[in-house]
N, C-alpha and C positions, 0 to 999 in steps of 0.2 A: 637429537637433531633429526629433522625430517628431510627426505630428498624425494625427487620425482622418480617413481618406480612403476614398472609394468607388471601385470599379473604374469607369472612364469608358467602357469599350467593352462592348457587349452580350455576355452570356454565356448559355448554355442555362438553361432554367427550372430543371432539377434542380440545377444548380450554384448558382443564385441562392438556391434553397430551402435548400441545404446551408450557405450562408454568409450568410444573411439577418440573422443576429444577431451581427455582429462587434463587438469592443470593443477599445479601445486597450490596448496592453500595459502592465501595471503596471511601473514602473521604479524608483521610489525609496521606501524605507521599507516598513512593513508594509502588506499589502493587506487586502481583505475577509476575513472569518473563513474560516480553513482554506485560503486561496488562496496557494500558493507562487508565487514569481516565475518567469517563463519562463527557460529556460537561455540564450536568445539574444534580443537586442533586435529588435523588429520594429515596423513602423508599425501593424499590425493583427494580431490573433490570434483564435482561436476563442473564442466567448463561454463563460462558465462553464456554460451549459446545453448538454449534448451536442447536436451537430448530426447530422442523419440522413446516412447514407452516400450518396454520389453514385450514381445509377442507372447501369447499364452497367458496373459494376465487375467486373473479371475475377478478383477475389480469391475464394478458397474460403471456406466458412463458418468462422467463428471458434469455437474451443473454448469450452465453457461450464464455469464453475466455481461453487462455492458452493451446490451442489445441496442439501446437508444442512441449510442454515440454517433454512428454514421448518419443518422437523420439530422443531427445538429451541426455536422461539419460544414455543409455549404453555407449556413448562416454565419458561422465563425469567420469564414473567408470573406463573405460579403461585408460583415461589420469591420473587419480589418481593413478592407479597401476603403470603406467609408471614412475611416479615421485618418487616412493618409490622403490629403487633398493634393491636387496637382496632376497634370497630364502624365507624369512619369509613373503614377500608380494606376491610371485608368486607361492608358492606351500608349501614349508616348510617341516620340518622333519616328521610331523605327516601324510604326504601324502594327506592332505586336498586339494581339487581342488579349486583354486581361480581364474579360468579363465572364469567363467560365467559372465552374465550381471547383476548379483545381488551379494551383498556382503556376504561373509561367516560370521559366528558368531564371529570368531576371528578378522576379519577385522572390524566388527561393534564395537567390544569392543575397539579396538585401536583407531579407528576414533572418537568414541564418547568421549573418554578421551580428545583428542585435541579439539573437538567441545565444550566441557564444558569450557575449558580454554578460547577459543575464545569468547563464549557467555558471560562469566563473564567479560572479558576485554572490550567488546563492549557495553553491556547493563546493567552490574552490577556496578562494581567499575569504569568502563570505563578507566582502566589503559592503554588499547591499543589504545585509541583514538589519532589519529595523529601519532602513531608509525608505523614503516615499518613492520608490522606483516605479510604481505604477502610474505616477503622474508624468513620467517620460513616455511620450507616444510610441517611440520605437521599442522600448522594453515592454510596454503594455501590449503592443502588437505581437511581439515574439511570444509573450506568455499566452496570448489568446490562441495562436496557431499551434503551439507546441505543448506548453505545460497545462493548458486547459484540458485537452483530451487526456493527458496523462493523469491529472488529478481526478477527472471524471471516472476514469477506469479504476483508479485506486479506491475511490469511495464505493464503487460497485463491488469490488472484491471485499472490502471491509464489511459491507452489509450483507454479504451473500448468505451467511448461515443464520442470520437473525430472522425472526418473524415480525419484525417491526414494520409498521405502515405509518410513518410519521406524517400526519396531515398538517401539523403546526411546527414549523422549523425555524430556528434562529441560527443563521450562518455567520459566525464571528470570524473576522479576518477574511471576509468572503471573496475579496477581489472581484473578478467578473463572473462569479457564481458557478464555478464548475461543481462544487460540493452540493449546492442547493439543487442544481439541475439533475445531478445523478440521483439524489434522494427523491426528487419529484418523479423522475422516470421509473423509480423502483416501485411506485405504487401500482397496484393492480388495476385492471380496466374498470372495475366497479367502484374504485376508491377515488375520492375527490380531495385535492389539496385545498385546505381552508386558508392557510396563511403562511407566507414565506417572508422572513425579515432578513435583509442583507445588511451587515454592519462592517464597515471598513473605513480606513482613514483617507482613502483615495476616492474623490468624487468621480473621477473619470472611470475608474474601475466599476464603481457602483452603477453608473449610467449604462455601461456595457452589459453588466450582469442583468439589469432590469430589462434591457432590450432583448437579450437572449431568451429570457423567460417569457417575455410578453409576445415575442414574435415566433415562438415555437408553437407546436400544435400537438396535444392540447395545451392550454395555458393554466397556470395556477389560479385559484380563486382570488388571491390577493397577494401583491408583491409590494413590500415597503423597503425603502432604503434609508439607512441611518448612518450618517458620517460621524465616526468617532475614533479616537485613539484608545486602544485597549488599555494602555498604561495609565492614561489620565482620565478615563471616563469615570464620571461620578456615579453613574448607574447604567446598567444594561437595559435594553428595551424590555418593556413589560411583557410578561407572559400571559397565560401559560403556554408552554411549548412541549410537544411530545419528544422532540430531540433538539439538542443544542450541539452544534458542530464547531470544533476548533480545527480548521483545515490548514495545516502548514503555517500556523501563525504563532504558536507558543515558542518555537525556536527563535523567532524574530523579536520576541517581547523585550523591550528595552534596548534593542540594538546591542551596542558594545558597552553601554553604560552599566549594565547589570551582569553579574556572574555569580557562580557558586550558590551559597545559601540565600543570598538576597534575591537572586533570580528564581530559585525554587519557591521562596516565600511568595513572590509576586504571582507565580503560576497557581499556587494553591489558593491564594485569595481570589483569583479570577474564576477558577473552576468552582470554588465554593459559592461565589456570587451567582454563577450560572445555575447552580442547583436550586436557588431560590426562585428561579423563573420557570422551573419544570412543572408540568402537570403531574398528577399522581400517576405513577408508572412510567414517567419520563426518564430519558437516559441521555448521557453525554458521549459524544464520539470524539476521541482524540486521534488526530492523524498527523504524522510527521514524516520527513524524508528518511529513507533507510540508510543514512550515514551512521558511522560508528558513534560520533558524539551526540547527534540528535536522537538516535535510538536509545542510547543509554540514559540520556536525560529524561526521555519519556518514560522509560521503565522506572526510573527513580521517582518521578512524579506519581506514577501508578501505585507504587508501593506505599508512598506517603498517604495517598488517598485511601488505600485499604486500611492503613493504621487508624484512619479517622472514621472507619465504618462503612466505606464505599464497597461495592460488590463488583468484581470483574466478571462481566457477562461473556466476554469473548475478546479475542480468540483463545484466551488462556483456558486450560482445562479446569481451573479452580482459582479461588481468591486467596492465594498464598504468595509470599515474597518470591519474586522472580529469581530463579537460580542462575540466570545469566550474569547478574551483577557480581556474584561471588565467584564465578568461574574464572575471572581474570579481567584485567582492565581493557583487553582487546576483544571482549566477547559482548555480543548483543543479540537481539532477536528481532526478526523481521518477517514479513510475508513476501512471497514472490510467485509470479505466474508467468509462463511463457507468453509472449505477445508478438503477433505479426501486425505492427502498427499500420493504420490506414494513412492515406494522404490527407493533409500535407506533412504529417508527423514523420513518416518514413524518409521523405526527401530532405526535410530540414535536418533530421538527425544525421543523415549521410553527409550533407553539405557542411555541417558543423563538426563532424567527426565524433559524434556521440553514439554510444551503444544503446540501442532501444529494442533489444531482442527479448526483453522481459519487463514486467512492471513490478517494482519493489516499493514497499511501504512499511512503516511501523505504525501500528494502530491499536487502540483499546476501546472497547465499548463498556462503559461504566455506569453503574446506578448508584445514586446517593443513599445515605443511611435511611432506613425505613422502607426501602424498595421491597415489594412483595409480589411482583408479577413476573419474575424471571421464568417461571414454568411456561407461561404462554408467549413469551417474547423470544425465547432462545431454546434450541434443542436440548433435550434432557442430557445431563452429564452424569452417566452412571459411575458407580464405584470402579476404580481401576482405569479410568479414562487416561489415555496418553495421546500426545500430539507430536507429530514429526516436526522437528525444528531445525533440520539440517538438510543440505543437499545429499544425494547418495554419494557414498565414498567407497572406493575400491582399494584395498590394501595389497601389499606385495604377496600375501598368501592367497589372493584370489577371493577374499570375502567381501561381500557388499554390506555396508554398514550405514545405519541411520542413527541419529540421536533423537530420543524421545523425551518429552517433558511431561511430568505428571507427579502429583502429590508433593510438589515443591522440590523435585530433584530431577537431574538428568540421568539418562541411562542409554548405553549403546546396545543396539540390537542388530545382529548380523546373521548372514547366511552365505554359503558359498554361491558364487555367481552362476554356477551350473547346477545348483541344487533343485531337484524336481519338486520337492515340497514347497520351496520358496516360489517356484514358478507357478505352481497350481493354486496357491492361496493368494497370489497377487503381490507378494512382498517385493518382487523386482520392479513392480510398477508404482510403488509408493512415491509420494511427492511431499515436499515441504508444505505443511498445513493440514495434512490428512490426520484425522482423529480416529483412534481405535482403542479397543479393550482387548489386548492380546492375552491369549491363554495357551498353556502347554509349552512354554519356552524353557530351554535348558540354561543352566548357569554355565558360563564359559570360564575356562582357566584365566586367571588374572583379572576377572571382572567382566561385566557385560552379560548379555543374554543372547541366546542363539535360537534360530528356527530349526526345528527337527520335524520328522514325520509326525503328523497329528497336531502340530501347532496350528492355532487359529488366530487370525488377525482381529476378528471381531470389529469390522468397520463400523464406526459410528457416523462419520461424515467424511466426504472427500473435498479437498480443496478445489475450487471452481476453475474452469477454463474461461478465458476471455473470448467473447463472441467474435467470430471473424467479420 
């Protein structure tokens, strides 16, 4: 049995500030909205609100991602208003000016009502899963104002560590194209997009996606829209493509008519079909919500693809069966980054009562059998590479602990929260998603590893920050 406990011995003020808001780990059943279960049980875990990094950290600055989002937000608001005809959206009887690049209070109230219905239908009772909800103007509008920026940021995080510059992209289940926009914005200033294909069952969403890409600056070389149902499509758009993305669509495949092995078989068939459309060196991006069920389903799909000869390029340290699945039915693995969301996301989240203090996602970047360009597309993965897959956890003995994944297994690494060696080498400032090759660790009684004088983290890469 675990209970909420406090460290009983004094720790430095900066460490107390970092962990002043600790909460008991969620263990059974669904959690608060958008809250995935931790991958490892613990007496205490980091609160849902991001905690400041411990001072004295020896870690270098983290890379920034998502720079292009704020440039696109005014257009999202403009398009949202264009899709809602009538004076009540453009001015109204009360004379309120609704023409700015930010939402009025009245618009926030109306949009947040639709947002709450959309959120409950996608992450609550999931009644909208597989339904043509983007044909509903109110729900599509709520998606555009809230989930579009979230999805854009998720893709920016998923692609942060790759060296990919995908000029030819197929965005399956594209909706209004947040995934394609993020991939396009990730290209360097000297790189030109050749072709973006948006594929979705909603014609309204496709039209919005094309408008977003066409009215942005710069614009892709070519944008094509293909209306298709991923379940019944006889064939996918012709390639070749450098990257094919499945953004939040695999969990909706078949709606409620498919489950279990039949659903997994359908997903495998679709991803295998996508592989036939890839250019040499091309890859597939799988992106799903960081809910317990959707994360575990994505991990299961990943493992089955690895059995078929696919390669996990990231974020995993290697192409081995994920240890989260065998750690227990309430274990999963996901990415997370603190986020100070821009408007209108912040106001809509507040109005709808949603926590948006971080961005969470489950994702895998995979290469089909025969792929041979991993060395130029993804950072080197040295022997002994481990990845932080938990939030920081502080136990009753005053030890700060992380769970690391590597070589197909999970391992706990800990240090006292007031340990000078842990402070100097940056251990206290680690975050979920950091990759390292630790050396000089001690074996702890009862299992696990410990930081001691002379221990080295061997930082390979740091999880990115979201651009303010």
